[in-house]
Every structure is written in structure tokens, then in C-alpha cells.
N, C-alpha and C positions, 0 to 999 in steps of 0.2 A: 513604280510599285503601287498597287492599288491600296486604298484605305484599309481594306480588310486584311491584306497581307501585312501592312505596317502595324496594325493593331495586334495581329497574331505574333509578330516578331517582338514587339514591345512586351507583350504578356509573357512570352517565353524567356526573354532576358530578365524580366523582373522575378520570375520563378527561380531561375538559376541563381540570381543574386541573393534571393531570400534563403535558398539552400546553403549557399556559401557563407552567408552572414551568421548562420546558426553555429557554424564550426563543429557540427556533430560528426562523429565517426560512424562507421557502418553499424557497430553494435548499438550505439545510441539511437540510430534511426530504427533499428529492429525493435527496440523497446518502446518506441513511440512516446518518449517523455518520462517513462518510468525509471526510477533508480535501479541499479543492478540488484537483483534479488539475492538474498543470503539465507533463505530457508526453503525447505521443500514446499511449504504452503505458499510462500511468495512466488515461487516458480509457477505454481498452478494459477495464481491470480494474474501473473504476467501473461500466461497463455490465453486466459479469458480476455484480457485487455487487448491483446493482439488480434484475437479472433473477432472481437467486436469492431475493431477498426477495419479489418478486412471486409466484414459484412457491410459496414457503413460506406466504404469506398465502392463496393460493388453496386449498392443501391444508388450512390451518387453518380457513378458512370452511366447507369441506365437512365436516370433522370436527366443528366446533362445531355446525353445522346438524344433523348426525345425532344428536349428543348431546342437543340441545334437543328434536328430534323424538321421540327415545326417551323422554325425561323427560315430555313433554307427552301423548303419545298411547299410551304403553305403561306408564304408571304404574298402580299398584293403585288401582282405583276404590272409592268408598265402598260398603261392604256386600259387596264381592267377597271370596270365600273362596278360599284356596289361591293357587297361583302363576298368573300370567297365561299365556296360550297360549305355549308354547315353540317357537321356530323353529330347527331345526338340520339339518345335512346337506343344505344347499341348494347343490348343485354349481355352478350358474352364479354365485351370489354369492361363493362361496369362490374360484372361478377369477378373478373380477374383483378381489377383495382381493389375490390373489397377483400378478396381471399388472400392475395399476396401479403399485405401488411399483417394479417393474422398469422400467416405461416412464419413470417420473419419474427414477430413477437414471440410465438411459440418456441421457435428454435433458440432464441436468445434467453428466454425464460428457462428452458431445459438446461442449458449449459451453465447459466448463473446458479440455479438451484443445485445442480450437481457439484459445482466447485465450492459453493458456500457450505454444503454439507461436509465436504472434505476438509475445508479450512476449520470449521467449527467442531469437527469430530473430537470426542474425548475418549481416549483409550483408558482401559482399566488399570494397566500397570505401566505407567511412564517410567523412564529411566531416572529422571531427576524431578523432584517437586520443590518449588520455590514459593514461599509466601512473600508477596510484594506489598509493603505497607507504605502508603503515601501520607505525608504530613507536611505542614507548612514549616519550611519549604525544602524538603529533601526526600530521600527514599531510604527504606530499610529492606534488605533482602535476607530472608531466613531460609536456609536449606533444611527441608523437612525429611525425616526418615532416620532409621537406626544407623545407617552408614554415615550420617552427617551430624552425629551428636558428640559433644565434647565429653571429657571425663566427668564433669559435674552434671551431665544429663541435658544441658542446654544445647540448642541447635547452633551450628555455625551461622553467624549473623554478620552481615556487612551493612554499615550505616554511613550515610553522608552527614556532613556538618551543616546545620541550618545556616542559610546565608544571611538572614536578617539579624542585626545586633539585638533586636527586641525579642527574638525567639529564645527559648531556653537553650543554652549552650551555643547560641549563635555568636559568630565572630565577625560577621560582615564580609568575610572572604569566601567562605563556603568550600567544601571539598566534595568533589563528585564521587559517589560510590561506584564501584566497579563490580558488575555481576559477571562472574566467570562461568561459562557453560561448555560442555563437551560437544564436539562436532558430531553430526550424524546420530544424535541421541534425542529421543523424545523428551521434551521438558514441559512439565505441567506448572502453570502459574495460577496461584490464588491471589486475587487482587483485593486489598482491604484499605480502608482509610480511617485515620484517627480523628479527622475533623470535617473537611469539606470534600466536595467532588474533585477528583483529579482525573487524569487520563494517562495511561501507560502507553508510550509510543516509541517504537524503534523504526525509523524510516526504512532502513535496509531490509526489515522483515515485512514491509508493506502492510502493517497491521497495527491497530491501536484499540484499546478497550478502556472503558470508564472504570475508575476506582472510586467506589461510593461508600460512605459511612453507613453502617448497619446492614450491609449486603456484601456477600463474597462473590465477585465475578471471577470467571475462570476461562482459561483457554490453553491450548497446547500448540507447540511448534517444534520443528526439528531443524536446528541450524545446519546448513549444508556447506559452509565455507568458513575456514578460520580467519580471524581478523578482529579488529576492534571497531565497534560501531557506536555511534552517538545515539543517546536516547533522551527524551524530555517529556515533560508534562504537556499535554495538548488540550487542557481545559483551564480556562482562566480561573485561578484559585486564590488570588490575593495579590498583595503588593509585590512580592518577590516571585511571582509565577514564572517569569522569564529566566530565573536562575535555578529553577528546579530541574537540574540536569543530572544525567548519569551515563555510564558507559556499559556496554556489553562486550565482553572479551570471549570470543569463541576459540577454544584450544583443542588439542588432541586429547584423547582419553587419558594417556599417560600423564600429560601436563595437568589435566584436571584432577586426577587422583593425587598427584604430588601437592597441588594447591590445597585441596581439602585436608590432606594430612597435616600440612603446615598450619592451617587455620585451627584444626582440632588440637594441635599441640600448643596453641596459645599465641601463634604469630598474628600480628595485626595487619589488617589491610590498609 
């Protein structure tokens, strides 16, 4: 076996070994490292991510092919003296090399801008509105609207227990608040902070947004799958930043209505 064939065989074996070592199933390979999306907006972001990888691989294949072609057909031959024939100042080729990158950038920019506009779109009449209040070091979720008010006029509100013993009401153990949302319904989030900058992040939604004092950030999403998803603060906000956790529980509309009715009746989360 020639040295070239041995090298090719070794490279192929290493590639297969690397694929096996990742222990990824077919769906994980399709997502190219992304977690499984759980909202309509997350699905759109996954599609953009996959398309970007396809474009990158296509460019890579062309570049690798040209490199291999140059190595195989333009290398110095046995007995050849001096440099091989030099090709330069080829205007059509130079124009092609200049135009193609601009076309690629333009296409990627178009799809990125399109999907960003979709993800950041704010509808006028969302199904559910939630005020998210971040504080050191937990979260408070207030359901806003006439359908979410208790008998005394206050909104249905879910709060976590501060984890730090030094914080007001803190126990040192901390209780994660659970935000319950209906599936396939548009949810509007108003993000507020009582003290320092936090960041509201649910990895399954492939989205996070800063929670800043003195400014109300907002975004909307539509959960597309029932289940319980972990959330956390993604901005270093103090000693107990790592304990600033919460959960999002996505349920059917009937389960959501029953939950809100229970909370309005005085049931505790």
C-alpha cells in the first residue's frame, strides 16, 4: 500500500472513530450541536443554524477540492527544473473570487435579517403577558391582564425564595419558581430588574435577553411542546448568581386554565 493510501485510510478511520465517540443519534447530528427546540422561534433559529452549516460545508468542499486539485495536478514533477508555469492577472478568475464572497455574505445576511425579524417580532395582542422581575437572587413572575387578577385586584404572582441567607427572606436553600405557560400560545415577556443586570435564559427556547434596572426589555415566544424546561440567569449578578434558577412548565390550555384558577383562588405555588 502506498503512503498516500495509508494516509487516506488512517484519516477515514479517525473520522469514523470521532463520529462514534460523540455517541450522537441521527436527530442530534441534524441539529449540529443545538439542543432540541421547544418554541416556534427556536425552530426558526435551528433552521438558520442548519442552513449556515450547509453553506459552510459547500464552501469547504469547493476549497478543499481546489487545494487537492492544485496539489495533484500542479505539483513539481520528477525531473522538472525550475518553477511550474505561473498563472497570474487572470481578470475573470479574480472577478469571480471577488464576487462569490459578496454573494455568500449577501445570502447569509438576508436569511439572518429575515429570521431575526421573525424572532424579535412583537404582536399587539399576545395570549399571555408575564412580567419577569429579577432580583438578587431569584425571580418573580407576574401574570398581567384582567383574566389573571385575584379577587383583591392583584395579579397572579409566582416568586422564588432568595438563596442567600443574607438576602431578605433568604433561607440558604432557595426554592426555584415555576413559570407555567400554555402550549402553542403567544407569550409576551416584560423583563425588569430591582437591582443589577440579570439575563433571562431558557436554553430549550434558544433565546436569552438581558434584564436591566431602569429599563423594560421585552420579547415574545410561542412554546411548541409540553414539558418542563430549566432556566437560569445568564449574567454574572453577584455571589449567588449560579443559584438564580427557575423552571418553565409548558402545559395544555386546559391545564393552564386550571392552574390559573387555582392561583386566583389563593392556592400557593
